[in-house]
Every structure is written in C-alpha cells, then in structure tokens.
C-alpha positions, 0 to 999 in steps of 0.5 A: 805301236801297232793298233787293235781291231776287232774286239771280238776276234781278241775276245775269242783268243783270250777266252781260248787263252783262259781255258787252256790255262785252267785245264793245263796239260794233264799228262806230266801231273798224272804220271807224276803223281803215280811216281810219287805214289810208287815211291811211297809204296816202295816205303811202306813195304820196306817198314812192312818187311823190316822185322827190328829197327836195330838189326844191322845191314849185311855188307853186299845191303850196304854196298848196294845202298850206296851205289844207289845213293851215289846215282842219284846225287849224279843226277841232282840239278846242282853241286849244292845237292850232289854235295849234300847226298856225297856226304851223306853216301861217304858216311855210311860204313859196314855198321848201318841198323835198320832204322838208318837203312830205312831213312836212306830207303826213303829219301832214295826212293822220293830222290829218285822220283825229284830226277825223274820228275824234273825230266818229264816237266822240262818237255812240258815246259819247254812245249807250253813257252813254244806255244805261247809265242808261236801262238801269240804270233799266230793269233797277232798275224791273223787278227791284224791280217798281216804277215810276220815271219816265224823263224824258229826259236833257237835253242840257246834260247829256250835253255835260257827260259828253262834256266829262268828263275821264279822267285828266286828258283827254277823249275828243277830246283824246286822239284829236287827241293820239294822232295827232298822236303817231302824225304825229311817228313817221311823220315820223321815219320819212320823214326818216330813210330820206330822209337814209340814202338808204333803200329803199321797202320798208323805209320801209314796213315801218317805218310799217306798224309805227307803223301796227300800234300806231295800231290798237291805241292806237285800240282801247284809247281807243274801249273805255276810254272807252266804260267811262268813259262807261257807268259815268257813266251807270249811276252818274248812274241810281243817283243818280237813284233813290237807290241808296246802294251798289255793288258793284265787278265785275272781270272773272275774266281775264288782263287783269285787273291786281292793283287792279282784282283787289283791289277785285272784290267789294267794296262802296262809298257811291255818293257816295264812288266815284272814278273810277280808284281805286274806280270803272271805268275804272281805267285805260286798257283797263279792263273792270271794272263795277259793280252795284247795291247789295250784291247776292250774285250766285249765279254770275258769268263768268270768261274762260279764260286759254288759250281765252278762253271764258267759263264761270261759277263761283260768285257769291261767288268773288273774282277771287284766289280764282278765280287760286288755283283755277287750274291752273300752265299757266293762272296762266302765260299770264296771267303772261305776258300781263301782261308781254308789253310789257315781255317783247317790250322784254325779248326784243329786248334779249336778242336783240340782245346774245346773238344770234338763233341763241341765243334763242327765235325768237318772243316766246311762246317767249321767255315760255315759257321764261322762265316755264315752263323756269327751268334754261335761263332761268337760263343765258340770263339770266346770258348776258345779264348777262355780255355786258352787263357788258362793254358797260357796263364796257368796261375788262374787255375781254379784251386782243387778244380779237379776234386771240386764238388757241387751239392745237389740240393743246388739244383733240386731245391734251387734251380729246378725245385723249391720256392726261391722265386729268383732260383727257379728263374735261373733254372728256367733259363737253363731248361730253356737255353740249354735243355736241362731241368729236374729230370736230368740235372745231373747232366749239368752238374757233371759238365759244371765239375768237368769244366772247372778245371778248364777255365780261368777263375777271378779271385773275388773275396774272403768271406767267413767260410772261405775265399770266393771265386769265380767262373765264366764258362761256355756250356753247350747243353743237350739242344746244342746252342751254346751259353755264358754260365757264371759259376760261383766257387768257395775255396777252403783249404783243400775242398772247393765248393760251386755256391752259385751258377746262372746265364748271363748273356753276352753283350 
C-alpha cells in the first residue's frame, strides 16, 4: 500500500476536484439547450401554420415525412428504438391528416435532437474520463514525488467506458429515452389541444412547461454522467498505481442527500467500491467525489444553503457535524430544497382544494409557511384534510348545502348586537380573530354559506324542528388569520338553516 503525506497538498487537490465538479463543462449543456429550444420552436411553428387538423397531407408531404423518420431511425442507438421508429413509419399511408402529421413532426424534431445530443455528449464524457484518469495519476505522482509511467489509454478501454451503464442504462440510451418521453408529452398536448379546440397561446404555454422540464432533465443527465465518467477514470487510476483505499466526500451543501451524507468521510477498499452504494454517483445529479487512501484533510469546502457561496471548514468535519452547526434558518433552507418537488405537488393540490385566495402566492412562500409558521400551517393542513375528506366521502355532505340559508338576526341580534351575553362573547371572538363586526357581518354570512358545501358534516340528533348537523370549517377572515369555526345546521325537508356558529380553538 502507498502511504500518503502532506495533507495540505491533498487538501488543495480535493478542493480543486470539488470546484471542477461544481462548475462542470457548460459547453455541451448550453449547446443541447439551444437544440431543444429550436425543436420546440419548430413544433410551435407547425402548430401555428396548421389551419385544420383534419386536412389530409399530399403524396409529397407523406414521402418527405417518411424519409425523415427513416433517417432518424437509422441513427437510433439500439435495435429496439430502431424497430419502434420503423414500425411507426410503416404504418404511414397516403391518408394522413394534419393531426397525425403534427404528432409525427413533433417526434421527428425532438428525436433529431437526441441523435445530435448523444454525439455532443460522447466526447465530453470521454474527455472527463481521460482528465480524471490522467489528472489523478499526475496528482499522485506530484504528491508522492515519484515517477509514474503515463501510458496512452487504449481505444478499447474508452469504448468500454462509453458503453458502461449507470443504473442499468448508458448515457446514449438515457438521452434517447428522455427525449422520447418528452416527445410523447408534446404529442399529448397537440392531440388534446386540437380536440378541445385550445388556442395556440394556450398550447404554446403547455409546451413551454414541457420545455423547461426537458432543460432540467438534460442538465441533470450530463452532470450525473460527468460524475459517473470522472469517478470511473479516478478509480482506474487508483488501480493503475496500486492504491488500495479511497475516502468518500460528500458536498457540504443543501443538495446533499441523506445517503451521501451518511457516507461522508468514510474510507473503503478499492475493490469494494460499488457505484450507487459507496462510490459516486449514488443517484442522478450526485455531486460527491473520492480522494485516494485514508487522507485526512486539514480543511474542505462547504456551500452556504442560503447564499450558495463556498467557504472553508475543518477537514475532518463530517456532513452531519456541518449540518448540526447550521442556524435554524439554514436548516430550513436545506429542508425546503430537498422537498421542493414534493412540496410543489402538495402546493398545487392545496391551491386547488382550498383556493388561491387562502393560500400563499408562491411555492417559496408556501414552504416558508410550512417550515417556519407552524401555527398557520396547522390550520391550512387541517383545512385541506377536511375538505379532501368530503371529496373522498361525499355521503358526509350537508343536506341541501348549496341552498343553505342563514337568518341575518343571528348576526345582528346575537353575535354583533342585542343583549345575549353568550352570543356577544362569540361575536367578540370573530371580531378579534377574523375582523368581522356589525358593519361587515354580511361577509361572514356569505363565507359561511359558501363553505357549507365544501366540508363534511356530522349528524348530531333529531328534534321537533328537524335533523341537527354540525360542521367544522376553517375561516381566514379579513385579517388573514385562520380560525376553526363550528357551525350548527338544522335540516328539514328541502331546507337547511344555520342555527349557531362559534370559534373553537384547536388543541
């Protein structure tokens, strides 16, 4: 085993490697982004120029379409994809309408990008492998002050590396599969838009959403594959020289997952390194790296979760130690970043169920409420759960809720007027908490009646006037400060009338 010395040297090399991984090679990414943008521009242009979805193509148009599709099929990386395209082309005849033409053109525009993108990424990844292998050998030679023979990496080795899979697929297959998925989404937008008679701006807006997702997937793929090829080059260099151990280093930042955090600073035998388990990349978009031997660094880089700026920390500091030393605000920023996708889906569900007017205006504000304002989040979450319960269990609906009524006197002579002490006390709570009073009681009344159909009800008992029900609803009021409100109802034949309401604090 080769022993390591001069930890400052290895610290500098580790910092350089980390910076390289963070910055990456933007050239293929930016070029591929432009290719996808051009493809979507072409798709939008085809849609804009189509006057009728049911007009049939002429013979020349069909032949041109078939020729272009055959060319794309020939460039596909595997027989399965080639066969899929061939079958699609063979189904074409001379009675293709404009809708089918638009679908095929969308597929064609995007799959052209797949072929070019795969060709652009290949040399980038090959260079990443060479740079990592040669660079690691050079670092070790300089660090140990020994001569190490540099031999040209055989072409067959490069070809082996290029075809090597990450989680079951190599980079070329992923490019084509991701693009095919994007094409399917674009085709769906075209079909649904034409069937529904959607306007061009609406369809363009839907395509823009798919475009943004495509950009992200392309960026993630290149970053992940770059890490994959870099680590293969680094490990092959370790084996070339006879290094027996490596140390796993996770990025000290908000993007680090729990698995990578747990591996941070741990040392493993080279022959026990398994990609996806204890060797980067562990997952797509993994930004972790390895260092030779069991070197103990004197310092390492960390990334501020809020500003994104790098700063130095102790070399022996683990991810968990770094995280525990953060302020609550920075911990919240990390939590919000890690949960951004699930939070985005949750935010959409909550807006749909509760309504835009009662929800934070943006995802960022929603996350701040969720992770910082525990009291308001408690009410909002309960509001969603209650309304969703009625959707799942419609039998719990208040009878004739859409025609529910409330006597004005319940507000003017009970809550906000009159001499009934208990009623006035209830009214004072509505004024203090929600901002309702004798001058605007009609707004409270309207809100109660509007929400009568959105919350489940509980049958209480029967009396001489009818069946008694109770609802628990969430009101946000004029002060935008939520309250749990209990509403009593009496149902008799085709009518349902409000009998009482009061604020009940949550336990």
